[in-house]
N, C-alpha and C positions, 0 to 999 in steps of 0.2 A: 320338417316333413321327410318321409322316407324317399330315397332317390330311386327306388324301384317299387313297382306294384306287383306283388306275388299272389297268384291264386292260393286259396286255402282249401284244405280238405279236413273232414272230421276224422280224428284218430279212433278208428273202430266205431262201435255202436254208441258208446257213451262218453268218449273222450273229448278233448278240446279241439277247437279249430286251429290247425297249425298251417303255417306257410309250407309250400311243397318242398322248400329247401330249408335246412337248419344248419347251424354252425356246429361242427364237430371239434371237440377239444382234446382229442387224443394227442396230437403232435405237440401241443403247447405244454404238455407235461414235462417236456425236455428229454434229455438223453440218458440221464443217470439212473437207468433201471433196465430190466431185461428186455422190454419191448418198446424202448424209446426210439426217437427219430433223430438223435444227435443233439448237439447243443442248441439252445433256444434262448433268446433274450425275452424276458417277461414284458418288456416295453413293447416289443413287436407283437406279442400275443395279445396284450390289451388293445393295441391299435387294431388288430385283426377283428377282435370281437366287436369293438365300437363300429368298425366299417360295416360289418354284417348287420348290426342293429340299425345303423343309419340307412342301410340299404333295404330295410323293410323286413328282415328275417325276424321271426317272433319266438324262436326257441333255440336253446343251446343244449347239446348232448355231451356229457362228460362221464367220468367214472372215478370211483375212489382210487383205483389202481393206477390210473394214468399219472405217471411221475410219482407214484407212491404218495398220493394225496396232493401233489403240487398243482395239478391241473384244476382241481376244485378251488384251491386257494387263489389261483390266477383268475378264475371265473368270478369269485367274490370281489376281487380287486377291481375287475372291469365293470362290475355292476354298481360299484359305489358311485352315487351321484346320478345314476341313470334315472330319468323321470319315470317311465313306465317299464317296470321290470319284465323281461321276457320270461317265458316258461323255461324252467330249468329241469332237465332230465339227468339222472345219474344212475349208477349201477353199483351193485355189491356182489360179493361172492368170490373175488380173487384176492386172497389174503397173503400178505407178505410178512406181517409181524411174526416174530419168533421162527422165521425160516433161516436156517444156518447159512444157506447159500444166497439168500435174498431174493430168490425167484418166486414170484407169486404163484399160488396154487389154488385150485377150486376148493371152496369151503362154504357150504350152505347150511352149516349147523345153526340151529335156532339162536343160540347165544351170540354167535358171530354176526348173524344178520342184524340183530338188535344193536349190537355195538357199532357195526358199520353204519347203520342208519343214523345214529346219534353223532358219530364222527363226521359224516357227510353234512348233516344239518349245521354243525359247528363250522366246518371248513367253508361251506358255501354261504354262511351267514343268512340263512333263511329259516322260517318257522315251519315250512312244509315243503316237501319235495313233490314237484308236480307229477313226474313220472319216475317211479323207482323200478329198476329192472334187475333181474338175476343175470349176471354177466355171462356165465358159462354153466352148463350142467355140472353138477358135483359128481365127478367120477373118481373122487379122491378119498372122501371120508366115509362113504357108505351110508350117508344120510338119505332116507327116502325123500323124493321130491315133494310128496304130499305133506310131509312134516315141515319142510322148508316153506312151501307155499302157504301153509297155514299161518306161519309167522307173518308173511306178507299181508294176509287178510287182517291179522291183528294190528299191523301198522296202519293200514287204511282205516280200520275202526277207531284207532287212537287219534287219528287226524294228523299223523306225521307224514302220510303219503296220500296224494289225491288219486292217482291212477297207478295201476300195477302192470308191469310187463316183464318180458323175458328176452334174452338175446342168445342167439346160437342154439336154440332148442329145435328139436325135430317134432314131427306130428305126434309121435308116441308120448313124448313128455308133455306136449300141449294138452293132449287128451287126459292126462292124469291130473293136470292143474285145473282145468276148466270147471269141474264139478265143485271145487272148493271155493274158488273165487274167479270171476271172469277175467280172462287174460286180455287186458286192454290193448296190448301191442306186442309185436314180435320184431326183433331187430336182427336181421341176417346180413351177412356180406352179400352184395348183389351188384353186378356190373356186367358189361359185355364180355369180360374175361371169365369171371366167376359167376356162372348162371344157374347153379343148382337150386338156389332159393326159389326159382319159379315153381318148383314142385310143391312148395309150401303154401302158395297163394290161394289155391282153391279152399283149403281148410280155413284159412283166415277170412276169406270172403264169407264162407258159410256160417262162421261163428261170430262175426262182428268184431274181429280182431284186426286192429290197424297194423300196418307194416311200415317201419322206418328203416330204410336200407342204408347200411354203412359201406364206405369205400366205393361209391359209385364211379369214381375215376380210377379204381384199382390202385389206391394209395399213390397217386401221381403218375402212374404208368401211362395212362391214356391222355395225358396233357402234352402240349407241344414241346414243353421244356425237357421232357424225359428223353434219354438216349442211352446207348451203351456206355458212352463216356461218363454221363452223370451217374449211372449205376456204379461204375468202377470207382468214382470219387466220393461216394457217400461216406459219411462218418463211419468208423469201424463199429460204433455201437448202434448204428441204425438197424432196426429190427428186420428190414427188408433183405439183409444178407442171409437171414435164416429162413427164407421162403424160396428155395431153389426151383420149385415147380412153377413159379411165376417169374422170378427175377434172375434166373440163371439160364444158360443155354441148354437145350435149344428153345425152351419156352419163351425166353426173353425176345428173341428175334421174331417169333411168330406173333407174340402179343404186340410188339411194336409195328409189325406189318398191319395188324388189325387197327391199331391207332391211326396209321397213315391212311387207311381206307375211310376213316371218319372225316378226313380233312375236306374232301369235296362237298360232303353233306353240310359241314359247318360253314363252308364258303357260301353255299346257297342260302343259308339262314342268317348269315352274318355273325356267327358265333364261333367259338373255339372247339377243338376236338373234345376237350374235357366237358364242355357244356353239352355237346351231342351225346356223350356217354351218360350224363345225368338225365338228359331228356329221354334216352332209351329206357332207363330205369323207371322213370315216371310214367312211361307209356304203358306199363303193365297194370292191368286191372287188378286192384287190390292193394297196390302200393300207395301209401298215404304221403310219404315224403322221403327225401334223400338227405343223409347227413354228409355235409361237405366240409372238410377241414381247411384250415388256413393258418399259416405261420406268420403272415404279414398282411397288412391292409391291401397291398398289391395283389397277393394271391387271391384274396377274397373278391377283389374287383374283377378278377378273371372268371368268376363263376356266377356272379349275381344275376346274370341274364338268363341262366339256364331254365328257370321256371317259366319263362315266356316262350320257350321253344316247343312247338307241337310238330312231332315228326309225322310225315305222311306215310301211307302204306308203301309208297315207292321208296322212301327213305329206309323204312324197316326192311324191305326186301333187299335193298343194297347192303345193309348191315348183315343180314342173313347170309348173303352170298359171300361177303368178306370173311365171316366166321368159317364158312365151309372151305373157302379157298386157302385161308391161312392155317387152318387147323388150330386156331388159338383157343385157349381156355377149355372149359368143361361145362356141360349142362345144356339144356335146350336153348334154342336161339330165338324163338318167336314169342312176342308179347301175347 
């Protein structure tokens, strides 16, 4: 039996019922690529996934590019022998093959989408991808998004994909996709530091598009364990070194001050600062779920309780005031 009971929400108008938190498999791809998180033991990754599933989480979100295919392979390994398979979400459109420098680049050409879909099905060991998503807009090859999204419609028609979504798209791109095939979901970065995705929620509510937010704890920044010292000691190949507007001064101190302001709210609810951050994301009307990463079973244990936290108006006012006082992050602050 699951060790936690999580509320569920329907992903958009026509999608599946998903728990309000899902397991994010970015970090378990390892560190040997341009946007890695440093070295990672696959045994710890499998244990993290198992703990999330034992804890009642019913979906996993990964991507072909995470670890250049390795994350999907680890997900497959973790699912071997699991009784009831969770929903498996993945993404395409960041292509690393044939890149001289090995850095993935956006590519939503039709042939690439078809190839990536088949490769992901093979790596994941599934017959159908539950939610297939375009990872980033293609600002690289000149391919019109209508042409790319038409291929997504073909994959749904062929039965290789159940539901179709996008990640990191703006309203203008969503508007171009919707007449061709309903956009079942949008995946933006969204957390108390990076708040700009709030501006996309009205469109999603109006059009029956679900929202699954990634990095609700700002890639670990809003957890108790993060500090200036930890940032300084991250592996050299950890991608967070490349995000100075969040993880370098003066932004780092402001963001950690916001994290500290979440502590008394967490103490009142009996949860961690990271769980408060996740609850803040889930408090927004239109957000279906939050994607939460974990590199070990211990890390997963630290956020499983987030879906049971309901922030009061007073809590949200307190977070508002902390955002204003610290000057942390960017975007609107109110749910």
